[in-house]
Structure formats: C-alpha cells, structure tokens
C-alpha positions as CSV (number, residue, x, y, z in Angstrom):
1,X,-18.6,-106.2,-41.9
2,X,-17.2,-105.8,-38.3
3,X,-13.6,-105.9,-39.6
4,X,-11.1,-103.2,-39.0
5,X,-9.5,-101.2,-41.8
6,X,-6.2,-103.0,-41.1
7,X,-7.8,-106.4,-41.7
8,X,-9.6,-105.1,-44.8
9,X,-6.5,-103.6,-46.2
10,X,-4.6,-106.9,-46.1
11,X,-7.4,-108.7,-48.0
12,X,-7.7,-108.9,-51.7
13,X,-9.8,-106.1,-53.3
14,X,-11.2,-105.4,-56.7
15,X,-9.4,-102.7,-58.8
16,X,-11.1,-99.4,-58.4
17,X,-12.8,-100.4,-55.2
18,X,-10.1,-99.7,-52.6
19,X,-10.8,-100.6,-48.9
20,X,-13.6,-103.0,-49.6
21,X,-12.7,-106.6,-49.5
22,X,-13.5,-108.8,-52.5
23,X,-15.7,-111.0,-50.4
24,X,-17.9,-108.1,-49.4
25,X,-18.3,-106.9,-53.0
26,X,-19.1,-110.5,-54.1
27,X,-21.7,-110.8,-51.4
28,X,-23.3,-107.5,-52.4
29,X,-23.4,-108.4,-56.1
30,X,-24.9,-111.8,-55.3
31,X,-27.7,-110.1,-53.3
32,X,-28.5,-107.9,-56.4
33,X,-29.9,-111.1,-58.1
34,X,-32.7,-111.2,-55.6
35,X,-33.2,-107.4,-55.4
36,X,-36.0,-105.9,-57.5
37,X,-35.5,-102.1,-57.8
38,X,-38.3,-99.6,-58.4
39,X,-37.0,-98.9,-61.9
40,X,-37.7,-101.9,-64.1
41,X,-34.8,-103.9,-65.6
42,X,-36.3,-103.4,-69.1
43,X,-36.2,-99.6,-68.8
44,X,-32.6,-99.7,-67.6
45,X,-31.6,-102.2,-70.3
46,X,-33.2,-100.0,-73.0
47,X,-31.1,-97.0,-71.9
48,X,-28.0,-99.1,-71.5
49,X,-28.4,-100.4,-75.1
50,X,-28.9,-96.8,-76.4
51,X,-25.6,-96.0,-74.6
52,X,-23.8,-98.8,-76.5
53,X,-23.9,-101.6,-73.9
54,X,-24.7,-104.8,-75.9
55,X,-25.9,-107.4,-73.4
56,X,-25.7,-106.0,-69.8
57,X,-25.4,-108.3,-66.9
58,X,-28.5,-108.5,-64.6
59,X,-26.4,-107.4,-61.6
60,X,-25.0,-104.4,-63.5
61,X,-28.6,-103.5,-64.7
62,X,-29.9,-103.6,-61.1
63,X,-26.9,-101.7,-59.7
64,X,-27.5,-98.9,-62.2
65,X,-31.3,-99.0,-61.4
66,X,-30.5,-98.7,-57.6
67,X,-28.1,-95.8,-58.2
68,X,-30.6,-94.0,-60.4
69,X,-33.3,-94.6,-57.8
70,X,-31.1,-93.1,-55.1
71,X,-30.3,-90.1,-57.3
72,X,-34.0,-89.4,-58.1
73,X,-34.8,-89.7,-54.4
74,X,-32.0,-87.3,-53.4
75,X,-33.2,-84.7,-56.0
76,X,-36.8,-85.1,-54.9
77,X,-35.8,-84.6,-51.2
78,X,-33.8,-81.5,-52.1
79,X,-36.7,-80.1,-54.2
80,X,-39.1,-80.7,-51.3
81,X,-36.8,-78.8,-49.0
82,X,-36.7,-75.9,-51.4
83,X,-40.5,-75.9,-51.6
84,X,-40.8,-75.9,-47.8
85,X,-38.5,-72.9,-47.6
86,X,-40.4,-71.1,-50.3
87,X,-43.7,-71.9,-48.6
88,X,-42.5,-70.6,-45.3
89,X,-41.3,-67.4,-46.9
90,X,-44.6,-66.9,-48.7
91,X,-46.6,-67.6,-45.5
92,X,-44.7,-64.9,-43.7
93,X,-45.3,-62.5,-46.6
94,X,-49.0,-63.4,-46.8
95,X,-49.4,-63.0,-43.0
96,X,-48.0,-59.5,-43.2
97,X,-50.5,-58.6,-45.9
98,X,-53.4,-60.0,-43.9
99,X,-54.1,-63.2,-45.7
100,X,-55.3,-66.4,-44.0
101,X,-52.2,-68.7,-43.7
102,X,-54.0,-71.9,-42.7
103,X,-53.3,-73.5,-46.0
104,X,-50.4,-75.8,-45.2
105,X,-50.1,-77.6,-48.6
106,X,-46.7,-77.8,-50.1
107,X,-46.7,-77.6,-53.9
108,X,-43.5,-78.5,-55.8
109,X,-42.8,-76.1,-58.6
110,X,-40.4,-76.1,-61.5
111,X,-38.2,-73.6,-59.7
112,X,-37.9,-76.0,-56.7
113,X,-36.7,-78.8,-59.0
114,X,-34.4,-76.4,-60.9
115,X,-32.8,-75.3,-57.6
116,X,-32.3,-78.9,-56.5
117,X,-30.8,-80.0,-59.8
118,X,-28.5,-77.0,-59.8
119,X,-26.7,-78.6,-56.8
120,X,-26.0,-81.6,-59.0
121,X,-24.7,-79.5,-62.0
122,X,-27.9,-79.9,-64.1
123,X,-29.3,-76.7,-65.6
124,X,-33.0,-76.9,-66.1
125,X,-33.6,-73.4,-67.3
126,X,-33.8,-72.6,-71.0
127,X,-31.0,-70.3,-72.3
128,X,-31.9,-66.6,-72.5
129,X,-31.5,-66.6,-76.3
130,X,-32.1,-69.0,-79.2
131,X,-30.1,-69.3,-82.4
132,X,-32.0,-67.8,-85.3
133,X,-34.4,-65.9,-83.1
134,X,-35.4,-62.6,-84.5
135,X,-37.6,-59.7,-83.4
136,X,-41.2,-59.9,-84.6
137,X,-40.7,-56.9,-86.9
138,X,-37.8,-58.6,-88.7
139,X,-39.9,-61.8,-89.1
140,X,-42.7,-59.8,-90.7
141,X,-40.3,-58.0,-93.1
142,X,-38.8,-61.3,-94.1
143,X,-42.2,-62.8,-94.7
144,X,-43.3,-59.8,-96.8
145,X,-40.1,-60.0,-98.9
146,X,-40.7,-63.7,-99.5
147,X,-44.3,-63.2,-100.5
148,X,-43.3,-60.4,-102.9
149,X,-40.7,-62.7,-104.6
150,X,-43.2,-65.5,-105.0
151,X,-45.8,-63.1,-106.6
152,X,-43.3,-61.7,-109.2
153,X,-43.3,-63.0,-112.7
154,X,-40.2,-65.0,-113.8
155,X,-39.6,-62.5,-116.7
156,X,-39.6,-59.6,-114.2
157,X,-36.9,-61.3,-112.1
158,X,-34.7,-61.7,-115.2
159,X,-35.1,-58.1,-116.2
160,X,-34.2,-57.0,-112.6
161,X,-31.1,-59.1,-112.6
162,X,-29.8,-57.6,-116.0
C-alpha cells in the first residue's frame, strides 16, 4: 500500500477500478471471506434475489452489506448532527422563556432523519396531495348519492332512464 501512483499506474488494474492495482483489489476481496458485517448475509441475499441476482457470490454479498452499513452509519451521523443543532436552538429559546435547560438528552426525530436523507437525494416527506383525495363534503355527497341509488327500485331506474 506504500506504492506511489506512478508504480500503481504501471500495474495491471481491473476495468472500472482505475488507479488501484489488481493485487490490492484481490487482497481486499479475499479478506471479505473472513469479514462478518453487521447486516446478515441472508438479508442481503434476500434483497439481491428480489433485485434479480440469481446466486450472488459471498464476497459480493458482504461487499454490499459493508457499503449498506456505511451508508446507514453516515445517515445516522448526519441525523444526529441535525438533532444536536435543533436541541441547541431549542435550549436557547427555552432559556429566553425562563425554562430549566438542564435536560441534555438528544432525541432523534423524523425531521432530523428527513433532513439527513435529503442530502442523499431521498425524500422522506409525503407529497402535499394524494391522487383521488377529495374534500369531506364531496365524499359525503358521493356517499349519499350511492345510498340513494342502492335504495331505488329497479323499475324506477328504468322509468328514469326512458
């Protein structure tokens, strides 16, 4: 690992992994066999199979588990930072209103997670509208119309249509 870039560039590399010698990549992949990530292989394999991968290699499974673990840790760290900032702002506001600010507990909230995930391009908030949503008055009118139709006699419907 103490090689210079010039030495590394002359060595053979894998396609898509420029600048990292093939020997280093092989050594890393061989260490994945002994590594046991926090996310179990069975869970990763389940989602790989749902994504269309038939029989994933153990090293690929563990590499994906490690990357997922790192992503979750990064999101959790960012959410914690957001919670600390929110807590500090609330403490200042509470102090100004005369409340006791000795409570130092940090509570992660959904807004903290949403702010952290927003940096990664994930929108956690629900859209402001829903397809097919109606005002309560419209729903009541529609329900009444359906009830009236169900209570009518079949002959009355025929007379109305003529």
